[in-house]
CHARMM-style PDB file with segment names, atoms N, HN, CA, C and O in Angstrom:
ATOM      1  N   MET     1     159.578  95.919  17.652  1.00  0.00      PROA
ATOM      2  CA  MET     1     159.822  97.073  18.494  1.00  0.00      PROA
ATOM      3  C   MET     1     160.271  96.803  19.771  1.00  0.00      PROA
ATOM      4  O   MET     1     159.756  95.964  20.510  1.00  0.00      PROA
ATOM      5  N   GLY     2     161.409  97.633  20.102  1.00  0.00      PROA
ATOM      6  HN  GLY     2     161.827  98.314  19.502  1.00  0.00      PROA
ATOM      7  CA  GLY     2     161.782  97.489  21.462  1.00  0.00      PROA
ATOM      8  C   GLY     2     161.077  98.314  22.651  1.00  0.00      PROA
ATOM      9  O   GLY     2     160.264  99.186  22.345  1.00  0.00      PROA
ATOM     10  N   THR     3     161.383  98.048  24.039  1.00  0.00      PROA
ATOM     11  HN  THR     3     162.044  97.340  24.288  1.00  0.00      PROA
ATOM     12  CA  THR     3     160.905  98.795  24.802  1.00  0.00      PROA
ATOM     13  C   THR     3     161.080 100.184  24.777  1.00  0.00      PROA
ATOM     14  O   THR     3     160.085 100.878  24.984  1.00  0.00      PROA
ATOM     15  N   LYS     4     162.240 100.757  24.545  1.00  0.00      PROA
ATOM     16  HN  LYS     4     163.049 100.193  24.377  1.00  0.00      PROA
ATOM     17  CA  LYS     4     162.630 101.981  24.543  1.00  0.00      PROA
ATOM     18  C   LYS     4     161.731 102.664  23.414  1.00  0.00      PROA
ATOM     19  O   LYS     4     161.174 103.735  23.653  1.00  0.00      PROA
ATOM     20  N   GLU     5     161.607 102.071  22.268  1.00  0.00      PROA
ATOM     21  HN  GLU     5     162.059 101.200  22.074  1.00  0.00      PROA
ATOM     22  CA  GLU     5     160.787 102.798  21.113  1.00  0.00      PROA
ATOM     23  C   GLU     5     159.412 102.723  21.536  1.00  0.00      PROA
ATOM     24  O   GLU     5     158.696 103.680  21.244  1.00  0.00      PROA
ATOM     25  N   ILE     6     158.903 101.731  22.188  1.00  0.00      PROA
ATOM     26  HN  ILE     6     159.485 100.954  22.426  1.00  0.00      PROA
ATOM     27  CA  ILE     6     157.397 101.747  22.801  1.00  0.00      PROA
ATOM     28  C   ILE     6     157.210 103.071  23.697  1.00  0.00      PROA
ATOM     29  O   ILE     6     156.296 103.875  23.513  1.00  0.00      PROA
ATOM     30  N   LEU     7     158.154 103.185  24.647  1.00  0.00      PROA
ATOM     31  HN  LEU     7     158.896 102.532  24.797  1.00  0.00      PROA
ATOM     32  CA  LEU     7     158.031 104.290  25.375  1.00  0.00      PROA
ATOM     33  C   LEU     7     158.078 105.614  24.947  1.00  0.00      PROA
ATOM     34  O   LEU     7     157.363 106.501  25.414  1.00  0.00      PROA
ATOM     35  N   GLU     8     159.158 105.814  23.800  1.00  0.00      PROA
ATOM     36  HN  GLU     8     159.739 105.094  23.420  1.00  0.00      PROA
ATOM     37  CA  GLU     8     159.036 107.040  23.127  1.00  0.00      PROA
ATOM     38  C   GLU     8     157.878 107.356  22.382  1.00  0.00      PROA
ATOM     39  O   GLU     8     157.482 108.511  22.224  1.00  0.00      PROA
ATOM     40  N   ARG     9     157.221 106.159  21.833  1.00  0.00      PROA
ATOM     41  HN  ARG     9     157.542 105.221  21.961  1.00  0.00      PROA
ATOM     42  CA  ARG     9     155.992 106.615  21.079  1.00  0.00      PROA
ATOM     43  C   ARG     9     154.772 106.589  22.091  1.00  0.00      PROA
ATOM     44  O   ARG     9     153.805 107.303  21.828  1.00  0.00      PROA
ATOM     45  N   ALA    10     154.767 105.994  22.961  1.00  0.00      PROA
ATOM     46  HN  ALA    10     155.553 105.414  23.175  1.00  0.00      PROA
ATOM     47  CA  ALA    10     153.701 106.218  24.070  1.00  0.00      PROA
ATOM     48  C   ALA    10     153.746 107.819  24.421  1.00  0.00      PROA
ATOM     49  O   ALA    10     152.776 108.576  24.410  1.00  0.00      PROA
ATOM     50  N   LEU    11     155.106 108.155  24.735  1.00  0.00      PROA
ATOM     51  HN  LEU    11     155.895 107.540  24.743  1.00  0.00      PROA
ATOM     52  CA  LEU    11     155.056 109.489  25.264  1.00  0.00      PROA
ATOM     53  C   LEU    11     154.675 110.686  24.222  1.00  0.00      PROA
ATOM     54  O   LEU    11     154.490 111.808  24.693  1.00  0.00      PROA
ATOM     55  N   GLN    12     154.578 110.516  23.092  1.00  0.00      PROA
ATOM     56  HN  GLN    12     154.729 109.605  22.709  1.00  0.00      PROA
ATOM     57  CA  GLN    12     153.884 111.285  22.042  1.00  0.00      PROA
ATOM     58  C   GLN    12     152.488 111.237  21.821  1.00  0.00      PROA
ATOM     59  O   GLN    12     151.947 111.839  20.895  1.00  0.00      PROA
ATOM     60  N   LEU    13     151.772 110.396  22.811  1.00  0.00      PROA
ATOM     61  HN  LEU    13     152.212 109.907  23.564  1.00  0.00      PROA
ATOM     62  CA  LEU    13     150.424 110.242  22.759  1.00  0.00      PROA
ATOM     63  C   LEU    13     149.705 111.427  23.620  1.00  0.00      PROA
ATOM     64  O   LEU    13     150.338 112.082  24.448  1.00  0.00      PROA
ATOM     65  N   LYS    14     148.420 111.624  23.366  1.00  0.00      PROA
ATOM     66  HN  LYS    14     147.906 111.092  22.693  1.00  0.00      PROA
ATOM     67  CA  LYS    14     147.815 112.661  24.118  1.00  0.00      PROA
ATOM     68  C   LYS    14     147.649 112.151  25.404  1.00  0.00      PROA
ATOM     69  O   LYS    14     147.420 110.954  25.576  1.00  0.00      PROA
ATOM     70  N   PRO    15     147.762 113.107  26.514  1.00  0.00      PROA
ATOM     71  CA  PRO    15     147.517 112.770  28.070  1.00  0.00      PROA
ATOM     72  C   PRO    15     146.485 111.442  28.326  1.00  0.00      PROA
ATOM     73  O   PRO    15     146.729 110.401  28.936  1.00  0.00      PROA
ATOM     74  N   GLU    16     145.165 111.893  27.592  1.00  0.00      PROA
ATOM     75  HN  GLU    16     144.967 112.739  27.097  1.00  0.00      PROA
ATOM     76  CA  GLU    16     144.236 110.687  27.878  1.00  0.00      PROA
ATOM     77  C   GLU    16     144.530 109.372  27.401  1.00  0.00      PROA
ATOM     78  O   GLU    16     144.144 108.346  27.959  1.00  0.00      PROA
ATOM     79  N   GLU    17     145.337 109.425  26.183  1.00  0.00      PROA
ATOM     80  HN  GLU    17     145.651 110.259  25.730  1.00  0.00      PROA
ATOM     81  CA  GLU    17     145.574 108.115  25.681  1.00  0.00      PROA
ATOM     82  C   GLU    17     146.646 107.781  26.457  1.00  0.00      PROA
ATOM     83  O   GLU    17     146.555 106.602  26.798  1.00  0.00      PROA
ATOM     84  N   ARG    18     147.730 108.377  26.928  1.00  0.00      PROA
ATOM     85  HN  ARG    18     147.804 109.335  26.651  1.00  0.00      PROA
ATOM     86  CA  ARG    18     148.668 107.686  27.709  1.00  0.00      PROA
ATOM     87  C   ARG    18     148.096 107.077  28.862  1.00  0.00      PROA
ATOM     88  O   ARG    18     148.524 105.980  29.220  1.00  0.00      PROA
ATOM     89  N   PHE    19     147.041 107.734  29.589  1.00  0.00      PROA
ATOM     90  HN  PHE    19     146.693 108.626  29.298  1.00  0.00      PROA
ATOM     91  CA  PHE    19     146.452 107.306  30.638  1.00  0.00      PROA
ATOM     92  C   PHE    19     145.702 105.748  30.544  1.00  0.00      PROA
ATOM     93  O   PHE    19     145.699 104.868  31.405  1.00  0.00      PROA
ATOM     94  N   THR    20     145.129 105.743  29.304  1.00  0.00      PROA
ATOM     95  HN  THR    20     145.132 106.457  28.605  1.00  0.00      PROA
ATOM     96  CA  THR    20     144.584 104.381  28.800  1.00  0.00      PROA
ATOM     97  C   THR    20     145.588 103.458  28.861  1.00  0.00      PROA
ATOM     98  O   THR    20     145.430 102.406  29.481  1.00  0.00      PROA
ATOM     99  N   VAL    21     146.752 103.766  28.207  1.00  0.00      PROA
ATOM    100  HN  VAL    21     146.880 104.620  27.703  1.00  0.00      PROA
ATOM    101  CA  VAL    21     147.836 102.750  28.123  1.00  0.00      PROA
ATOM    102  C   VAL    21     148.495 102.303  29.392  1.00  0.00      PROA
ATOM    103  O   VAL    21     148.945 101.184  29.637  1.00  0.00      PROA
ATOM    104  N   VAL    22     148.477 103.275  30.092  1.00  0.00      PROA
ATOM    105  HN  VAL    22     148.112 104.184  29.893  1.00  0.00      PROA
ATOM    106  CA  VAL    22     149.154 103.157  31.682  1.00  0.00      PROA
ATOM    107  C   VAL    22     148.006 102.271  32.326  1.00  0.00      PROA
ATOM    108  O   VAL    22     148.469 101.281  32.891  1.00  0.00      PROA
ATOM    109  N   GLU    23     146.931 102.355  32.371  1.00  0.00      PROA
ATOM    110  HN  GLU    23     146.554 103.159  31.911  1.00  0.00      PROA
ATOM    111  CA  GLU    23     145.743 101.899  32.916  1.00  0.00      PROA
ATOM    112  C   GLU    23     145.562 100.394  32.408  1.00  0.00      PROA
ATOM    113  O   GLU    23     145.173  99.520  33.183  1.00  0.00      PROA
ATOM    114  N   GLY    24     145.830 100.163  31.216  1.00  0.00      PROA
ATOM    115  HN  GLY    24     146.146 100.873  30.587  1.00  0.00      PROA
ATOM    116  CA  GLY    24     145.957  98.824  30.638  1.00  0.00      PROA
ATOM    117  C   GLY    24     147.106  98.048  30.996  1.00  0.00      PROA
ATOM    118  O   GLY    24     146.970  96.838  31.178  1.00  0.00      PROA
ATOM    119  N   LEU    25     148.275  98.627  31.124  1.00  0.00      PROA
ATOM    120  HN  LEU    25     148.386  99.609  30.976  1.00  0.00      PROA
ATOM    121  CA  LEU    25     149.418  97.824  31.674  1.00  0.00      PROA
ATOM    122  C   LEU    25     149.397  97.510  33.058  1.00  0.00      PROA
ATOM    123  O   LEU    25     149.827  96.387  33.322  1.00  0.00      PROA
ATOM    124  N   LEU    26     148.970  98.279  34.117  1.00  0.00      PROA
ATOM    125  HN  LEU    26     148.621  99.191  33.903  1.00  0.00      PROA
ATOM    126  CA  LEU    26     148.660  98.022  35.273  1.00  0.00      PROA
ATOM    127  C   LEU    26     147.712  96.948  35.496  1.00  0.00      PROA
ATOM    128  O   LEU    26     148.043  95.990  36.194  1.00  0.00      PROA
ATOM    129  N   LYS    27     146.305  97.039  34.847  1.00  0.00      PROA
ATOM    130  HN  LYS    27     146.037  97.818  34.281  1.00  0.00      PROA
ATOM    131  CA  LYS    27     145.413  95.967  34.939  1.00  0.00      PROA
ATOM    132  C   LYS    27     145.967  94.554  34.393  1.00  0.00      PROA
ATOM    133  O   LYS    27     145.378  93.527  34.729  1.00  0.00      PROA
ATOM    134  N   SER    28     146.997  94.502  33.628  1.00  0.00      PROA
ATOM    135  HN  SER    28     147.475  95.337  33.355  1.00  0.00      PROA
ATOM    136  CA  SER    28     147.513  93.290  33.090  1.00  0.00      PROA
ATOM    137  C   SER    28     148.359  92.684  34.159  1.00  0.00      PROA
ATOM    138  O   SER    28     148.443  91.463  34.295  1.00  0.00      PROA
ATOM    139  N   LEU    29     149.034  93.610  34.980  1.00  0.00      PROA
ATOM    140  HN  LEU    29     148.966  94.602  34.870  1.00  0.00      PROA
ATOM    141  CA  LEU    29     149.778  93.164  36.214  1.00  0.00      PROA
ATOM    142  C   LEU    29     148.917  92.635  37.334  1.00  0.00      PROA
ATOM    143  O   LEU    29     149.442  91.894  38.165  1.00  0.00      PROA
ATOM    144  N   ASP    30     147.692  92.939  37.425  1.00  0.00      PROA
ATOM    145  HN  ASP    30     147.266  93.541  36.750  1.00  0.00      PROA
ATOM    146  CA  ASP    30     147.079  92.557  38.452  1.00  0.00      PROA
ATOM    147  C   ASP    30     145.922  91.479  38.267  1.00  0.00      PROA
ATOM    148  O   ASP    30     144.937  91.308  38.986  1.00  0.00      PROA
ATOM    149  N   GLU    31     146.325  90.749  37.034  1.00  0.00      PROA
ATOM    150  HN  GLU    31     147.125  90.888  36.450  1.00  0.00      PROA
ATOM    151  CA  GLU    31     145.166  89.602  36.781  1.00  0.00      PROA
ATOM    152  C   GLU    31     145.417  88.559  37.888  1.00  0.00      PROA
ATOM    153  O   GLU    31     146.496  88.358  38.445  1.00  0.00      PROA
ATOM    154  N   PRO    32     144.188  87.893  38.132  1.00  0.00      PROA
ATOM    155  CA  PRO    32     144.072  86.902  39.187  1.00  0.00      PROA
ATOM    156  C   PRO    32     144.986  85.844  38.754  1.00  0.00      PROA
ATOM    157  O   PRO    32     145.269  85.689  37.566  1.00  0.00      PROA
ATOM    158  N   ASP    33     145.502  85.037  39.796  1.00  0.00      PROA
ATOM    159  HN  ASP    33     145.272  85.163  40.761  1.00  0.00      PROA
ATOM    160  CA  ASP    33     146.388  83.794  39.333  1.00  0.00      PROA
ATOM    161  C   ASP    33     145.646  82.699  39.965  1.00  0.00      PROA
ATOM    162  O   ASP    33     145.572  82.665  41.193  1.00  0.00      PROA
ATOM    163  N   LYS    34     145.089  81.798  39.238  1.00  0.00      PROA
ATOM    164  HN  LYS    34     145.150  81.826  38.240  1.00  0.00      PROA
ATOM    165  CA  LYS    34     144.529  80.579  39.775  1.00  0.00      PROA
ATOM    166  C   LYS    34     145.260  79.656  40.601  1.00  0.00      PROA
ATOM    167  O   LYS    34     144.807  79.049  41.572  1.00  0.00      PROA
ATOM    168  N   LYS    35     146.379  79.602  40.159  1.00  0.00      PROA
ATOM    169  HN  LYS    35     146.748  80.095  39.371  1.00  0.00      PROA
ATOM    170  CA  LYS    35     147.565  78.525  40.806  1.00  0.00      PROA
ATOM    171  C   LYS    35     147.565  79.129  42.329  1.00  0.00      PROA
ATOM    172  O   LYS    35     147.322  78.463  43.336  1.00  0.00      PROA
ATOM    173  N   LEU    36     147.880  80.486  42.297  1.00  0.00      PROA
ATOM    174  HN  LEU    36     148.078  81.027  41.479  1.00  0.00      PROA
ATOM    175  CA  LEU    36     148.354  81.267  43.411  1.00  0.00      PROA
ATOM    176  C   LEU    36     147.175  81.306  44.373  1.00  0.00      PROA
ATOM    177  O   LEU    36     147.429  81.131  45.565  1.00  0.00      PROA
ATOM    178  N   ASP    37     145.801  81.534  43.963  1.00  0.00      PROA
ATOM    179  HN  ASP    37     145.595  81.676  42.995  1.00  0.00      PROA
ATOM    180  CA  ASP    37     144.610  81.577  44.926  1.00  0.00      PROA
ATOM    181  C   ASP    37     144.483  80.151  45.195  1.00  0.00      PROA
ATOM    182  O   ASP    37     144.101  79.903  46.338  1.00  0.00      PROA
ATOM    183  N   ASP    38     144.705  79.140  44.433  1.00  0.00      PROA
ATOM    184  HN  ASP    38     145.015  79.342  43.504  1.00  0.00      PROA
ATOM    185  CA  ASP    38     144.494  77.610  45.170  1.00  0.00      PROA
ATOM    186  C   ASP    38     145.399  77.330  46.244  1.00  0.00      PROA
ATOM    187  O   ASP    38     144.997  76.684  47.212  1.00  0.00      PROA
ATOM    188  N   ILE    39     146.706  77.791  46.172  1.00  0.00      PROA
ATOM    189  HN  ILE    39     147.032  78.316  45.386  1.00  0.00      PROA
ATOM    190  CA  ILE    39     147.605  77.615  47.258  1.00  0.00      PROA
ATOM    191  C   ILE    39     147.208  78.267  48.320  1.00  0.00      PROA
ATOM    192  O   ILE    39     147.235  77.589  49.347  1.00  0.00      PROA
ATOM    193  N   TRP    40     146.749  79.640  48.460  1.00  0.00      PROA
ATOM    194  HN  TRP    40     146.726  80.190  47.625  1.00  0.00      PROA
ATOM    195  CA  TRP    40     146.438  80.428  49.583  1.00  0.00      PROA
ATOM    196  C   TRP    40     145.118  79.666  50.301  1.00  0.00      PROA
ATOM    197  O   TRP    40     144.977  79.573  51.520  1.00  0.00      PROA
ATOM    198  N   ALA    41     144.161  79.128  49.273  1.00  0.00      PROA
ATOM    199  HN  ALA    41     144.276  79.204  48.282  1.00  0.00      PROA
ATOM    200  CA  ALA    41     142.935  78.493  49.912  1.00  0.00      PROA
ATOM    201  C   ALA    41     143.445  77.149  50.462  1.00  0.00      PROA
ATOM    202  O   ALA    41     142.849  76.846  51.496  1.00  0.00      PROA
ATOM    203  N   GLU    42     144.170  76.448  50.158  1.00  0.00      PROA
ATOM    204  HN  GLU    42     144.654  76.694  49.318  1.00  0.00      PROA
ATOM    205  CA  GLU    42     144.694  75.164  50.651  1.00  0.00      PROA
ATOM    206  C   GLU    42     145.451  75.668  52.054  1.00  0.00      PROA
ATOM    207  O   GLU    42     145.253  74.981  53.056  1.00  0.00      PROA
ATOM    208  N   GLU    43     146.221  76.719  52.150  1.00  0.00      PROA
ATOM    209  HN  GLU    43     146.383  77.277  51.336  1.00  0.00      PROA
ATOM    210  CA  GLU    43     146.993  77.003  53.120  1.00  0.00      PROA
ATOM    211  C   GLU    43     145.917  77.522  54.353  1.00  0.00      PROA
ATOM    212  O   GLU    43     146.167  77.366  55.548  1.00  0.00      PROA
ATOM    213  N   ALA    44     144.788  78.107  53.877  1.00  0.00      PROA
ATOM    214  HN  ALA    44     144.585  78.234  52.906  1.00  0.00      PROA
ATOM    215  CA  ALA    44     143.830  78.908  54.940  1.00  0.00      PROA
ATOM    216  C   ALA    44     143.122  77.476  55.443  1.00  0.00      PROA
ATOM    217  O   ALA    44     142.940  77.356  56.655  1.00  0.00      PROA
ATOM    218  N   GLU    45     142.739  76.442  54.600  1.00  0.00      PROA
ATOM    219  HN  GLU    45     142.887  76.539  53.615  1.00  0.00      PROA
ATOM    220  CA  GLU    45     142.094  75.439  55.052  1.00  0.00      PROA
ATOM    221  C   GLU    45     143.147  74.480  56.122  1.00  0.00      PROA
ATOM    222  O   GLU    45     142.636  73.803  57.014  1.00  0.00      PROA
ATOM    223  N   LYS    46     144.344  74.508  55.955  1.00  0.00      PROA
ATOM    224  HN  LYS    46     144.759  75.058  55.230  1.00  0.00      PROA
ATOM    225  CA  LYS    46     145.173  73.956  56.825  1.00  0.00      PROA
ATOM    226  C   LYS    46     145.192  74.555  58.052  1.00  0.00      PROA
ATOM    227  O   LYS    46     145.199  73.846  59.058  1.00  0.00      PROA
ATOM    228  N   ARG    47     145.201  75.816  58.138  1.00  0.00      PROA
ATOM    229  HN  ARG    47     145.194  76.392  57.321  1.00  0.00      PROA
ATOM    230  CA  ARG    47     145.254  76.551  59.420  1.00  0.00      PROA
ATOM    231  C   ARG    47     144.060  76.502  60.112  1.00  0.00      PROA
ATOM    232  O   ARG    47     144.087  76.488  61.343  1.00  0.00      PROA
ATOM    233  N   LEU    48     142.835  76.471  59.402  1.00  0.00      PROA
ATOM    234  HN  LEU    48     142.813  76.482  58.402  1.00  0.00      PROA
ATOM    235  CA  LEU    48     141.580  76.451  59.996  1.00  0.00      PROA
ATOM    236  C   LEU    48     141.516  75.087  60.793  1.00  0.00      PROA
ATOM    237  O   LEU    48     141.216  75.034  61.986  1.00  0.00      PROA
ATOM    238  N   LYS    49     141.799  74.091  60.086  1.00  0.00      PROA
ATOM    239  HN  LYS    49     142.042  74.133  59.117  1.00  0.00      PROA
ATOM    240  CA  LYS    49     141.746  72.592  60.686  1.00  0.00      PROA
ATOM    241  C   LYS    49     142.695  72.663  61.755  1.00  0.00      PROA
ATOM    242  O   LYS    49     142.253  72.155  62.786  1.00  0.00      PROA
ATOM    243  N   ALA    50     144.059  73.208  61.865  1.00  0.00      PROA
ATOM    244  HN  ALA    50     144.417  73.620  61.028  1.00  0.00      PROA
ATOM    245  CA  ALA    50     144.852  73.161  62.926  1.00  0.00      PROA
ATOM    246  C   ALA    50     144.307  73.908  64.040  1.00  0.00      PROA
ATOM    247  O   ALA    50     144.386  73.418  65.167  1.00  0.00      PROA
ATOM    248  N   TYR    51     143.752  75.061  63.855  1.00  0.00      PROA
ATOM    249  HN  TYR    51     143.687  75.460  62.940  1.00  0.00      PROA
ATOM    250  CA  TYR    51     142.922  75.924  64.780  1.00  0.00      PROA
ATOM    251  C   TYR    51     141.733  74.926  65.589  1.00  0.00      PROA
ATOM    252  O   TYR    51     141.649  74.749  66.805  1.00  0.00      PROA
ATOM    253  N   ARG    52     141.029  74.460  64.723  1.00  0.00      PROA
ATOM    254  HN  ARG    52     141.097  74.604  63.736  1.00  0.00      PROA
ATOM    255  CA  ARG    52     139.912  73.533  65.455  1.00  0.00      PROA
ATOM    256  C   ARG    52     140.284  72.240  65.974  1.00  0.00      PROA
ATOM    257  O   ARG    52     139.491  71.613  66.676  1.00  0.00      PROA
ATOM    258  N   GLU    53     141.537  71.748  65.658  1.00  0.00      PROA
ATOM    259  HN  GLU    53     142.181  72.257  65.088  1.00  0.00      PROA
ATOM    260  CA  GLU    53     142.169  70.738  66.342  1.00  0.00      PROA
ATOM    261  C   GLU    53     142.939  71.122  67.393  1.00  0.00      PROA
ATOM    262  O   GLU    53     143.559  70.254  68.008  1.00  0.00      PROA
ATOM    263  N   GLY    54     143.018  72.307  67.725  1.00  0.00      PROA
ATOM    264  HN  GLY    54     142.515  73.012  67.226  1.00  0.00      PROA
ATOM    265  CA  GLY    54     143.802  73.004  69.047  1.00  0.00      PROA
ATOM    266  C   GLY    54     145.436  72.918  68.670  1.00  0.00      PROA
ATOM    267  O   GLY    54     146.299  73.150  69.517  1.00  0.00      PROA
ATOM    268  N   ARG    55     145.700  72.604  67.474  1.00  0.00      PROA
ATOM    269  HN  ARG    55     144.999  72.415  66.785  1.00  0.00      PROA
ATOM    270  CA  ARG    55     147.212  72.820  67.439  1.00  0.00      PROA
ATOM    271  C   ARG    55     147.638  74.172  66.786  1.00  0.00      PROA
ATOM    272  O   ARG    55     148.749  74.285  66.267  1.00  0.00      PROA
ATOM    273  N   LEU    56     146.737  75.194  66.820  1.00  0.00      PROA
ATOM    274  HN  LEU    56     145.835  75.103  67.242  1.00  0.00      PROA
ATOM    275  CA  LEU    56     146.948  76.220  66.518  1.00  0.00      PROA
ATOM    276  C   LEU    56     146.325  77.432  67.268  1.00  0.00      PROA
ATOM    277  O   LEU    56     145.108  77.551  67.124  1.00  0.00      PROA
ATOM    278  N   GLU    57     146.903  78.270  67.978  1.00  0.00      PROA
ATOM    279  HN  GLU    57     147.891  78.173  68.095  1.00  0.00      PROA
ATOM    280  CA  GLU    57     146.236  79.169  68.792  1.00  0.00      PROA
ATOM    281  C   GLU    57     145.808  80.682  68.190  1.00  0.00      PROA
ATOM    282  O   GLU    57     146.650  81.294  67.532  1.00  0.00      PROA
ATOM    283  N   GLY    58     144.735  81.160  68.384  1.00  0.00      PROA
ATOM    284  HN  GLY    58     144.051  80.663  68.918  1.00  0.00      PROA
ATOM    285  CA  GLY    58     144.201  82.246  67.751  1.00  0.00      PROA
ATOM    286  C   GLY    58     144.662  83.442  68.722  1.00  0.00      PROA
ATOM    287  O   GLY    58     145.014  83.336  69.898  1.00  0.00      PROA
ATOM    288  N   ILE    59     144.574  84.607  67.938  1.00  0.00      PROA
ATOM    289  HN  ILE    59     144.289  84.693  66.984  1.00  0.00      PROA
ATOM    290  CA  ILE    59     145.010  85.892  68.755  1.00  0.00      PROA
ATOM    291  C   ILE    59     143.755  86.640  68.535  1.00  0.00      PROA
ATOM    292  O   ILE    59     143.195  86.630  67.439  1.00  0.00      PROA
ATOM    293  N   PRO    60     143.225  87.402  69.733  1.00  0.00      PROA
ATOM    294  CA  PRO    60     141.898  88.139  69.553  1.00  0.00      PROA
ATOM    295  C   PRO    60     142.350  89.403  68.886  1.00  0.00      PROA
ATOM    296  O   PRO    60     143.417  89.998  69.037  1.00  0.00      PROA
ATOM    297  N   MET    61     141.211  89.730  68.030  1.00  0.00      PROA
ATOM    298  HN  MET    61     140.344  89.246  67.907  1.00  0.00      PROA
ATOM    299  CA  MET    61     141.265  90.960  67.135  1.00  0.00      PROA
ATOM    300  C   MET    61     141.686  91.991  67.843  1.00  0.00      PROA
ATOM    301  O   MET    61     142.596  92.671  67.368  1.00  0.00      PROA
ATOM    302  N   GLU    62     141.207  92.283  68.935  1.00  0.00      PROA
ATOM    303  HN  GLU    62     140.468  91.730  69.321  1.00  0.00      PROA
ATOM    304  CA  GLU    62     141.525  93.523  69.861  1.00  0.00      PROA
ATOM    305  C   GLU    62     142.967  93.525  70.133  1.00  0.00      PROA
ATOM    306  O   GLU    62     143.556  94.593  70.297  1.00  0.00      PROA
ATOM    307  N   GLU    63     143.481  92.564  70.182  1.00  0.00      PROA
ATOM    308  HN  GLU    63     143.003  91.696  70.049  1.00  0.00      PROA
ATOM    309  CA  GLU    63     145.013  92.386  70.687  1.00  0.00      PROA
ATOM    310  C   GLU    63     145.848  92.711  69.298  1.00  0.00      PROA
ATOM    311  O   GLU    63     146.879  93.380  69.368  1.00  0.00      PROA
ATOM    312  N   ILE    64     145.382  92.231  68.087  1.00  0.00      PROA
ATOM    313  HN  ILE    64     144.544  91.688  68.031  1.00  0.00      PROA
ATOM    314  CA  ILE    64     146.092  92.807  67.086  1.00  0.00      PROA
ATOM    315  C   ILE    64     146.055  94.179  66.805  1.00  0.00      PROA
ATOM    316  O   ILE    64     147.065  94.813  66.500  1.00  0.00      PROA
ATOM    317  N   PHE    65     144.811  94.719  66.904  1.00  0.00      PROA
ATOM    318  HN  PHE    65     143.990  94.204  67.152  1.00  0.00      PROA
ATOM    319  CA  PHE    65     144.568  96.028  66.534  1.00  0.00      PROA
ATOM    320  C   PHE    65     144.815  97.098  67.603  1.00  0.00      PROA
ATOM    321  O   PHE    65     144.497  98.274  67.423  1.00  0.00      PROA
ATOM    322  N   GLN    66     145.328  96.698  68.596  1.00  0.00      PROA
ATOM    323  HN  GLN    66     145.586  95.743  68.742  1.00  0.00      PROA
ATOM    324  CA  GLN    66     145.517  97.747  69.707  1.00  0.00      PROA
ATOM    325  C   GLN    66     146.559  98.727  69.523  1.00  0.00      PROA
ATOM    326  O   GLN    66     147.575  98.393  68.913  1.00  0.00      PROA
ATOM    327  N   ASP    67     146.431  99.886  69.973  1.00  0.00      PROA
ATOM    328  HN  ASP    67     145.606 100.157  70.468  1.00  0.00      PROA
ATOM    329  CA  ASP    67     147.189 101.089  69.616  1.00  0.00      PROA
ATOM    330  C   ASP    67     148.456 100.785  70.544  1.00  0.00      PROA
ATOM    331  O   ASP    67     148.433 100.553  71.752  1.00  0.00      PROA
ATOM    332  N   GLU    68     149.476 100.835  69.767  1.00  0.00      PROA
ATOM    333  HN  GLU    68     149.495 101.023  68.785  1.00  0.00      PROA
ATOM    334  CA  GLU    68     150.821 100.603  70.255  1.00  0.00      PROA
ATOM    335  C   GLU    68     151.489 101.951  70.907  1.00  0.00      PROA
ATOM    336  O   GLU    68     152.484 101.890  71.630  1.00  0.00      PROA
ATOM    337  N   THR    69     150.873 103.089  70.592  1.00  0.00      PROA
ATOM    338  HN  THR    69     150.065 103.139  70.005  1.00  0.00      PROA
ATOM    339  CA  THR    69     151.409 104.445  71.002  1.00  0.00      PROA
ATOM    340  C   THR    69     151.390 104.765  72.450  1.00  0.00      PROA
ATOM    341  OT1 THR    69     151.812 105.850  72.848  1.00  0.00      PROA
TER     342      THR     69
END
């Protein structure tokens, strides 16, 4: 069954059934990616180490969130 046929059949469902299909599809796109999580954790550790060693300067939170208007 092709994508077009799946869409045509899904559109024939009752609204609450379509919602269930859409919700399931969206959840499937938002699944955690262990490999990506590991990459970000490693990067965070590198940045923290660099900050503690004085090779990376921090920015005060107030400066980051100050109103630019």
